[in-house]
C-alpha positions in Angstrom: -24.3 19.1 7.4 -22.1 22.0 6.3 -19.0 21.4 4.2 -15.8 22.7 5.7 -13.0 23.6 3.2 -9.5 23.4 4.6 -6.4 24.5 2.7 -3.6 22.1 3.2 -0.1 23.4 2.6 2.0 20.9 4.6 2.0 17.1 4.9 1.6 17.4 8.7 -1.8 19.2 8.1 -3.1 16.3 6.0 -1.8 13.9 8.6 -3.6 15.6 11.4 -6.9 15.7 9.5 -6.7 12.0 8.7 -5.8 11.1 12.3 -8.6 13.3 13.7 -11.2 11.9 11.3 -10.1 8.3 12.0 -10.4 8.8 15.7 -13.8 10.6 15.3 -14.9 7.5 13.2 -13.8 5.3 16.1 -11.5 3.2 13.8 -8.2 1.7 14.6 -5.4 2.0 12.1 -5.9 -1.7 11.4 -9.6 -1.3 10.9 -9.2 1.6 8.5 -6.5 -0.3 6.5 -8.8 -3.3 6.1 -11.8 -1.3 5.1 -9.8 0.9 2.6 -7.9 -2.2 1.3 -4.5 -0.8 2.0 -1.6 -1.9 4.2 -1.8 -0.8 7.8 1.7 0.7 7.8 0.6 3.2 5.2 -2.0 4.6 7.6 0.7 5.0 10.2 3.0 6.6 7.7 0.4 9.1 6.4 -0.6 10.0 10.0 3.0 10.7 10.8 3.5 13.1 7.9 5.2 10.8 5.3 5.4 12.8 2.1 5.5 9.9 -0.5 2.5 7.6 -1.1 0.3 6.7 -4.0 -2.5 9.0 -4.7 -4.9 6.0 -5.3 -4.0 4.8 -1.7 -4.7 8.3 -0.3 -8.1 8.4 -2.1 -9.1 5.0 -0.8 -8.4 6.2 2.8 -10.2 9.5 2.3 -13.2 7.8 0.9 -13.5 5.5 3.9 -13.2 8.6 6.2 -15.8 10.5 4.2 -13.3 13.1 3.2 -12.9 14.6 -0.3 -9.8 15.7 -2.1 -10.5 18.9 -4.0 -8.0 20.8 -6.1 -8.3 24.5 -6.8 -6.3 26.6 -9.2 -6.2 28.4 -12.5 -6.7 26.3 -15.5 -5.0 27.7 -18.6 -6.8 27.3 -21.9 -5.3 26.9 -25.3 -3.8 30.2 -25.9 -2.5 30.8 -29.4 
């Protein structure tokens, strides 16, 4: 299976991806919350574009949905 890389620049984009993947996985919000070990309202909040949540909560949800969080950027070394 090919890996698709999507650049996310807005909370709504992340919300849409999580919602689509949850539905593709045939999981209800409640089922996803139970499997991920998070509250069910957090699933609702994220899918509706809430901008504040704990990163560890997001990672739990992404793991259940077989999604990965990748960061890309320039890393500055020790310049003297």
